[in-house]
Every structure is written in structure tokens, then in C-alpha cells.
C-alpha beads as a LAMMPS data file, in Angstrom:
LAMMPS data file: protein, C-alpha beads

282 atoms
281 bonds

1 atom types
1 bond types

-500.0 500.0 xlo xhi
-500.0 500.0 ylo yhi
-500.0 500.0 zlo zhi

Masses

1 110.0

Atoms # bond

1 1 1 -168.813 358.420 42.545
2 1 1 -168.238 357.956 46.219
3 1 1 -170.234 359.952 48.707
4 1 1 -168.389 362.317 51.039
5 1 1 -167.400 360.766 54.316
6 1 1 -169.878 362.927 56.210
7 1 1 -172.758 361.667 54.059
8 1 1 -171.837 358.017 54.276
9 1 1 -173.900 356.022 56.733
10 1 1 -172.038 354.351 59.542
11 1 1 -172.156 350.604 59.214
12 1 1 -172.958 348.919 62.525
13 1 1 -172.152 345.279 63.112
14 1 1 -175.058 344.956 65.582
15 1 1 -178.030 346.897 64.179
16 1 1 -180.765 348.519 66.208
17 1 1 -179.553 350.865 68.915
18 1 1 -182.869 350.780 70.760
19 1 1 -182.994 346.985 70.932
20 1 1 -179.360 346.489 71.988
21 1 1 -179.566 349.338 74.504
22 1 1 -182.755 347.875 75.959
23 1 1 -181.182 344.433 76.339
24 1 1 -178.095 345.990 77.942
25 1 1 -180.121 348.003 80.443
26 1 1 -182.281 344.974 81.270
27 1 1 -179.265 342.747 81.890
28 1 1 -177.499 345.370 84.000
29 1 1 -180.685 345.898 86.004
30 1 1 -181.242 342.189 86.676
31 1 1 -177.614 341.363 87.445
32 1 1 -176.379 344.507 89.222
33 1 1 -178.926 347.222 89.998
34 1 1 -181.800 345.110 91.379
35 1 1 -179.571 342.937 93.653
36 1 1 -177.843 346.043 95.027
37 1 1 -181.199 347.732 95.546
38 1 1 -182.453 344.684 97.456
39 1 1 -179.452 344.929 99.781
40 1 1 -180.351 348.542 100.466
41 1 1 -184.034 347.686 100.918
42 1 1 -183.424 344.917 103.462
43 1 1 -181.006 347.166 105.370
44 1 1 -183.747 349.766 105.836
45 1 1 -185.717 347.277 107.916
46 1 1 -183.393 348.096 110.780
47 1 1 -183.735 351.351 112.663
48 1 1 -180.696 353.683 112.640
49 1 1 -179.915 352.733 116.253
50 1 1 -180.082 349.009 115.452
51 1 1 -178.002 349.510 112.304
52 1 1 -175.157 351.341 114.053
53 1 1 -175.302 348.973 117.014
54 1 1 -174.914 346.041 114.638
55 1 1 -172.021 347.357 112.563
56 1 1 -170.192 348.673 115.642
57 1 1 -170.227 345.289 117.390
58 1 1 -166.660 344.168 118.232
59 1 1 -166.788 340.994 116.124
60 1 1 -168.133 342.885 113.093
61 1 1 -165.537 345.667 113.385
62 1 1 -162.735 343.121 113.766
63 1 1 -164.065 341.219 110.742
64 1 1 -164.013 344.392 108.630
65 1 1 -160.466 345.206 109.746
66 1 1 -159.286 341.663 109.054
67 1 1 -160.840 341.535 105.585
68 1 1 -159.634 344.969 104.463
69 1 1 -156.117 344.827 105.921
70 1 1 -155.431 341.279 104.693
71 1 1 -156.824 342.135 101.243
72 1 1 -154.616 345.240 101.044
73 1 1 -151.482 343.307 102.040
74 1 1 -152.274 340.505 99.595
75 1 1 -152.926 343.006 96.781
76 1 1 -149.563 344.719 97.355
77 1 1 -147.824 341.329 97.300
78 1 1 -149.679 340.438 94.112
79 1 1 -148.508 343.675 92.489
80 1 1 -144.860 342.799 93.133
81 1 1 -144.927 339.136 92.189
82 1 1 -147.551 339.628 89.483
83 1 1 -145.278 342.145 87.776
84 1 1 -142.345 339.736 88.026
85 1 1 -144.402 336.871 86.592
86 1 1 -145.699 338.997 83.732
87 1 1 -142.159 340.246 83.009
88 1 1 -140.772 336.705 82.829
89 1 1 -143.617 335.483 80.614
90 1 1 -143.237 338.386 78.172
91 1 1 -139.512 339.093 78.079
92 1 1 -138.043 335.567 78.230
93 1 1 -138.404 332.319 76.290
94 1 1 -137.844 329.108 78.217
95 1 1 -138.975 325.506 78.355
96 1 1 -142.422 325.154 79.893
97 1 1 -143.387 328.789 79.299
98 1 1 -146.821 327.879 77.917
99 1 1 -147.475 325.573 80.864
100 1 1 -146.558 328.313 83.346
101 1 1 -148.721 330.782 81.445
102 1 1 -151.648 328.378 81.642
103 1 1 -151.143 327.736 85.362
104 1 1 -151.736 331.440 86.008
105 1 1 -155.400 330.819 85.176
106 1 1 -155.695 327.952 87.681
107 1 1 -157.091 330.073 90.560
108 1 1 -159.891 331.172 88.202
109 1 1 -160.836 327.595 87.276
110 1 1 -160.270 325.937 90.658
111 1 1 -163.210 326.088 93.105
112 1 1 -162.252 328.443 95.917
113 1 1 -163.346 325.937 98.579
114 1 1 -160.932 323.367 97.142
115 1 1 -158.158 325.963 97.218
116 1 1 -158.972 326.796 100.845
117 1 1 -158.910 323.154 101.948
118 1 1 -155.651 322.501 100.086
119 1 1 -153.901 325.583 101.447
120 1 1 -155.052 324.952 105.022
121 1 1 -153.690 321.400 104.843
122 1 1 -150.404 322.450 103.245
123 1 1 -149.691 325.198 105.763
124 1 1 -150.865 323.315 108.847
125 1 1 -148.421 321.855 111.374
126 1 1 -148.604 318.468 109.639
127 1 1 -148.239 319.664 106.029
128 1 1 -145.435 320.975 103.886
129 1 1 -144.219 323.717 104.011
130 1 1 -146.374 324.330 107.087
131 1 1 -144.447 321.908 109.287
132 1 1 -141.139 323.573 108.416
133 1 1 -142.515 327.070 109.036
134 1 1 -144.026 325.926 112.328
135 1 1 -140.651 324.552 113.454
136 1 1 -139.120 328.030 113.127
137 1 1 -142.032 329.682 114.927
138 1 1 -144.164 330.787 111.972
139 1 1 -147.777 329.571 112.050
140 1 1 -149.734 330.080 108.835
141 1 1 -152.975 328.130 109.040
142 1 1 -155.673 329.647 111.270
143 1 1 -153.866 333.001 111.434
144 1 1 -153.970 336.305 109.567
145 1 1 -150.944 335.151 107.597
146 1 1 -152.976 332.229 106.290
147 1 1 -155.693 334.602 105.089
148 1 1 -153.080 336.651 103.217
149 1 1 -151.678 333.487 101.596
150 1 1 -155.153 332.485 100.388
151 1 1 -155.875 335.959 99.033
152 1 1 -152.533 336.039 97.221
153 1 1 -153.421 332.733 95.594
154 1 1 -156.801 333.862 94.280
155 1 1 -155.637 337.404 93.373
156 1 1 -152.371 336.844 91.496
157 1 1 -154.033 336.203 88.080
158 1 1 -155.662 339.646 88.121
159 1 1 -152.315 341.425 88.322
160 1 1 -150.550 339.199 85.808
161 1 1 -153.320 339.428 83.211
162 1 1 -153.591 343.206 83.667
163 1 1 -149.874 343.885 83.209
164 1 1 -149.043 341.231 80.605
165 1 1 -150.801 342.835 77.583
166 1 1 -149.211 346.231 78.310
167 1 1 -145.746 344.680 78.509
168 1 1 -146.323 342.886 75.205
169 1 1 -147.155 346.150 73.429
170 1 1 -144.540 348.293 75.199
171 1 1 -142.189 349.810 72.658
172 1 1 -138.572 348.827 73.303
173 1 1 -137.336 352.096 71.801
174 1 1 -137.984 353.852 75.108
175 1 1 -135.542 351.549 76.882
176 1 1 -132.969 351.888 74.114
177 1 1 -133.216 355.681 74.255
178 1 1 -132.731 355.618 78.025
179 1 1 -129.651 353.395 77.703
180 1 1 -128.211 355.664 75.012
181 1 1 -128.680 358.669 77.269
182 1 1 -126.682 356.890 79.964
183 1 1 -129.457 355.726 82.282
184 1 1 -128.788 352.649 84.393
185 1 1 -131.070 349.611 84.326
186 1 1 -132.572 350.578 87.665
187 1 1 -133.281 354.131 86.546
188 1 1 -134.667 352.939 83.209
189 1 1 -137.095 350.632 84.961
190 1 1 -138.368 353.154 87.534
191 1 1 -138.372 356.208 85.234
192 1 1 -139.344 354.726 81.865
193 1 1 -140.971 351.304 82.184
194 1 1 -142.826 351.501 85.513
195 1 1 -144.758 354.713 84.642
196 1 1 -146.088 352.972 81.540
197 1 1 -147.107 349.921 83.556
198 1 1 -148.544 351.788 86.527
199 1 1 -152.152 352.187 85.232
200 1 1 -152.428 348.475 84.409
201 1 1 -150.699 347.565 87.666
202 1 1 -153.220 349.687 89.542
203 1 1 -156.035 347.945 87.673
204 1 1 -154.726 344.557 88.774
205 1 1 -154.369 345.849 92.334
206 1 1 -157.960 347.094 92.443
207 1 1 -159.353 343.856 90.993
208 1 1 -157.392 341.739 93.468
209 1 1 -158.449 344.027 96.325
210 1 1 -162.125 343.863 95.392
211 1 1 -161.949 340.086 95.130
212 1 1 -160.052 339.771 98.411
213 1 1 -162.396 341.895 100.526
214 1 1 -165.391 339.752 99.715
215 1 1 -163.649 336.369 99.425
216 1 1 -165.248 333.480 101.260
217 1 1 -164.407 330.021 99.888
218 1 1 -160.613 330.156 99.949
219 1 1 -160.331 331.785 103.408
220 1 1 -163.107 330.000 105.287
221 1 1 -160.903 327.004 106.158
222 1 1 -157.430 328.495 106.460
223 1 1 -158.574 331.418 108.631
224 1 1 -159.980 329.288 111.453
225 1 1 -162.889 331.743 111.906
226 1 1 -161.915 332.519 115.472
227 1 1 -163.492 335.634 116.970
228 1 1 -161.067 335.372 119.888
229 1 1 -158.007 335.450 117.594
230 1 1 -159.591 337.990 115.262
231 1 1 -159.448 335.750 112.188
232 1 1 -163.104 336.063 111.196
233 1 1 -163.716 337.740 107.842
234 1 1 -166.753 339.801 106.873
235 1 1 -168.098 337.208 104.464
236 1 1 -168.148 334.613 107.259
237 1 1 -170.030 336.967 109.605
238 1 1 -172.611 337.570 106.868
239 1 1 -172.963 333.817 106.372
240 1 1 -173.537 333.383 110.110
241 1 1 -176.371 335.908 109.980
242 1 1 -177.927 334.170 106.982
243 1 1 -177.777 330.781 108.692
244 1 1 -179.771 332.290 111.537
245 1 1 -182.261 333.698 108.988
246 1 1 -181.321 337.213 110.097
247 1 1 -181.500 338.756 106.624
248 1 1 -181.707 342.336 107.841
249 1 1 -178.457 342.095 109.798
250 1 1 -176.719 340.252 106.956
251 1 1 -177.721 342.869 104.385
252 1 1 -176.769 345.706 106.755
253 1 1 -173.222 344.343 107.024
254 1 1 -173.210 343.723 103.277
255 1 1 -174.249 347.343 102.700
256 1 1 -171.312 348.658 104.717
257 1 1 -169.051 346.266 102.845
258 1 1 -170.463 347.547 99.560
259 1 1 -169.878 351.184 100.539
260 1 1 -166.286 350.481 101.597
261 1 1 -165.580 348.616 98.347
262 1 1 -167.159 351.411 96.307
263 1 1 -165.106 354.114 98.039
264 1 1 -161.883 352.146 97.576
265 1 1 -162.605 351.458 93.899
266 1 1 -163.608 355.094 93.314
267 1 1 -160.377 356.378 94.873
268 1 1 -158.253 353.892 92.918
269 1 1 -159.976 354.822 89.647
270 1 1 -159.327 358.526 90.261
271 1 1 -155.642 357.809 90.902
272 1 1 -155.505 355.652 87.790
273 1 1 -157.114 358.315 85.574
274 1 1 -154.837 361.067 86.858
275 1 1 -151.782 358.870 86.451
276 1 1 -152.779 357.922 82.901
277 1 1 -153.255 361.590 81.959
278 1 1 -149.897 362.471 83.458
279 1 1 -148.131 359.667 81.566
280 1 1 -149.817 360.620 78.272
281 1 1 -148.917 364.265 78.772
282 1 1 -145.213 363.486 79.222

Bonds

1 1 1 2
2 1 2 3
3 1 3 4
4 1 4 5
5 1 5 6
6 1 6 7
7 1 7 8
8 1 8 9
9 1 9 10
10 1 10 11
11 1 11 12
12 1 12 13
13 1 13 14
14 1 14 15
15 1 15 16
16 1 16 17
17 1 17 18
18 1 18 19
19 1 19 20
20 1 20 21
21 1 21 22
22 1 22 23
23 1 23 24
24 1 24 25
25 1 25 26
26 1 26 27
27 1 27 28
28 1 28 29
29 1 29 30
30 1 30 31
31 1 31 32
32 1 32 33
33 1 33 34
34 1 34 35
35 1 35 36
36 1 36 37
37 1 37 38
38 1 38 39
39 1 39 40
40 1 40 41
41 1 41 42
42 1 42 43
43 1 43 44
44 1 44 45
45 1 45 46
46 1 46 47
47 1 47 48
48 1 48 49
49 1 49 50
50 1 50 51
51 1 51 52
52 1 52 53
53 1 53 54
54 1 54 55
55 1 55 56
56 1 56 57
57 1 57 58
58 1 58 59
59 1 59 60
60 1 60 61
61 1 61 62
62 1 62 63
63 1 63 64
64 1 64 65
65 1 65 66
66 1 66 67
67 1 67 68
68 1 68 69
69 1 69 70
70 1 70 71
71 1 71 72
72 1 72 73
73 1 73 74
74 1 74 75
75 1 75 76
76 1 76 77
77 1 77 78
78 1 78 79
79 1 79 80
80 1 80 81
81 1 81 82
82 1 82 83
83 1 83 84
84 1 84 85
85 1 85 86
86 1 86 87
87 1 87 88
88 1 88 89
89 1 89 90
90 1 90 91
91 1 91 92
92 1 92 93
93 1 93 94
94 1 94 95
95 1 95 96
96 1 96 97
97 1 97 98
98 1 98 99
99 1 99 100
100 1 100 101
101 1 101 102
102 1 102 103
103 1 103 104
104 1 104 105
105 1 105 106
106 1 106 107
107 1 107 108
108 1 108 109
109 1 109 110
110 1 110 111
111 1 111 112
112 1 112 113
113 1 113 114
114 1 114 115
115 1 115 116
116 1 116 117
117 1 117 118
118 1 118 119
119 1 119 120
120 1 120 121
121 1 121 122
122 1 122 123
123 1 123 124
124 1 124 125
125 1 125 126
126 1 126 127
127 1 127 128
128 1 128 129
129 1 129 130
130 1 130 131
131 1 131 132
132 1 132 133
133 1 133 134
134 1 134 135
135 1 135 136
136 1 136 137
137 1 137 138
138 1 138 139
139 1 139 140
140 1 140 141
141 1 141 142
142 1 142 143
143 1 143 144
144 1 144 145
145 1 145 146
146 1 146 147
147 1 147 148
148 1 148 149
149 1 149 150
150 1 150 151
151 1 151 152
152 1 152 153
153 1 153 154
154 1 154 155
155 1 155 156
156 1 156 157
157 1 157 158
158 1 158 159
159 1 159 160
160 1 160 161
161 1 161 162
162 1 162 163
163 1 163 164
164 1 164 165
165 1 165 166
166 1 166 167
167 1 167 168
168 1 168 169
169 1 169 170
170 1 170 171
171 1 171 172
172 1 172 173
173 1 173 174
174 1 174 175
175 1 175 176
176 1 176 177
177 1 177 178
178 1 178 179
179 1 179 180
180 1 180 181
181 1 181 182
182 1 182 183
183 1 183 184
184 1 184 185
185 1 185 186
186 1 186 187
187 1 187 188
188 1 188 189
189 1 189 190
190 1 190 191
191 1 191 192
192 1 192 193
193 1 193 194
194 1 194 195
195 1 195 196
196 1 196 197
197 1 197 198
198 1 198 199
199 1 199 200
200 1 200 201
201 1 201 202
202 1 202 203
203 1 203 204
204 1 204 205
205 1 205 206
206 1 206 207
207 1 207 208
208 1 208 209
209 1 209 210
210 1 210 211
211 1 211 212
212 1 212 213
213 1 213 214
214 1 214 215
215 1 215 216
216 1 216 217
217 1 217 218
218 1 218 219
219 1 219 220
220 1 220 221
221 1 221 222
222 1 222 223
223 1 223 224
224 1 224 225
225 1 225 226
226 1 226 227
227 1 227 228
228 1 228 229
229 1 229 230
230 1 230 231
231 1 231 232
232 1 232 233
233 1 233 234
234 1 234 235
235 1 235 236
236 1 236 237
237 1 237 238
238 1 238 239
239 1 239 240
240 1 240 241
241 1 241 242
242 1 242 243
243 1 243 244
244 1 244 245
245 1 245 246
246 1 246 247
247 1 247 248
248 1 248 249
249 1 249 250
250 1 250 251
251 1 251 252
252 1 252 253
253 1 253 254
254 1 254 255
255 1 255 256
256 1 256 257
257 1 257 258
258 1 258 259
259 1 259 260
260 1 260 261
261 1 261 262
262 1 262 263
263 1 263 264
264 1 264 265
265 1 265 266
266 1 266 267
267 1 267 268
268 1 268 269
269 1 269 270
270 1 270 271
271 1 271 272
272 1 272 273
273 1 273 274
274 1 274 275
275 1 275 276
276 1 276 277
277 1 277 278
278 1 278 279
279 1 279 280
280 1 280 281
281 1 281 282
């Protein structure tokens, strides 16, 4: 005779809650909590006047603006083209589909420094398509546009891989019902499909944004790192401080960067949760 469901013991694949919880807390502490606490600790070595004087310096402020604005622009571009790429990979069958799907992962596997060197050479005045763009008055390398190009390159997989699974599981009956009710393709996409994809699209946007704000390897070459032209990024300014063994200043800038990233991620997560609840309630 079988026991009632309430009396049956739950079978756990990984036994021992105390042990697994302890390992989890230890790993999170060593990888996340302790490093973040050290950033905060080193920042406290500066007095409040020194701290605000440091982060309000013109080159630091310009670096923050450059990193955040370029990361935002690149993330928006990734949302558009990442959605298109995911749509093509899910909804169509064509020759070379598996190869294209595998190439999406290339920015993850390729060292970011290699990507930066390659992109800076391609988009310079002597490379292609850089030479063509330069002939029509568009300079990419060593400009803000070059930073955006690099951030698009390293951020596009986040959007594609966030949207692709949702598209694969999206029920086609919603589209059929919209067509039966007389909705056009445009209206079906914006009223039926896009609301279902929006939470995953926002996830890809936030991941690409977080990666872009703190990116170093892929932008260090193509940006030119010119304080005069305003192409320095925050990660480069931090590296300059570390090279001078000025750990307090480097961690102070990193702390501000951490706070900005946290606020942006917190706001995006709130929007995502509210949007998901709204979609589920409809």
C-alpha cells in the first residue's frame, strides 16, 4: 500500500542540505562577496573629499559617460539585430544554419584583445571596410563609433541566446488566432509576439549592457584611449591607476562603476518582473 503523498519523503538528487548550502555560501563568498567587500574596503582609505575630487575629475567623468552611453547604444543595437538573428535561426531552415548558429558563440570563445586588434585594423583607414567608410567621411577606429562596434561584437550573443529559447517554445497558435481575427503581420508581431519576447529581450539587453560597461580587452585598441577626444573608457582609467600602484583611486572608481551597474541592473530587473506579470495576467 502506497503512503499518502504528504507522508512520502521527498527524494533529493543531491543529499545533505547543510553541506550543499555551506559549499554554495562558501563559493559565493570567495567569488563575489569577498572581492566586492575588498573594493569597498580599499575605497575607504580615501577621505570623502579625496573620493569626490577623484570621481569628479574631468577625465574620470568623461570615461564614465563614454562607457555608459556607448554600452547603452550597443545594447539597443544588439536587441534589434539579436532579435533578427534569433528569428532567422528559429523560424527558417537554410544551408549553413548550424554554422551560423555556432558562429554566434565566437565572441565568447575569442579572446577580447584579439577581437579588439582585429576590429581596430579592419575599421582603420587602411582596412576594409574602414577605408571605404573613411572615404565617405565616417571614421570608426579611435572614435566613439569604434567603441560601439566593439561592444556590439561582444554583446550580440547575449541577446541571441536569451531570445532564441523563448522563440523555440513560442506557441504558433497565438499567431494563427491573430491572423484569423484579421490582424496584419505588423500588428501580430507588435501585439502578440513581441510582448512574449520582451522579458527575454530585456534579459539580453541587461547582460550586454553589464558586459559593455566594464569591457576592456575589445575596446582598448579600437578606442584610441584619447582623453582629448573623450574616447577613454572607465576600465582603462582603472588600469592606469593600477599601473601607478594607486589601488585606492582604482578601487574608488571601481566602486562608483559597481554602484552604477547595480542601479541599472536593479531598474532593468524591476521592469522585467513587472512586464512578465503583466504578460502572464493577460
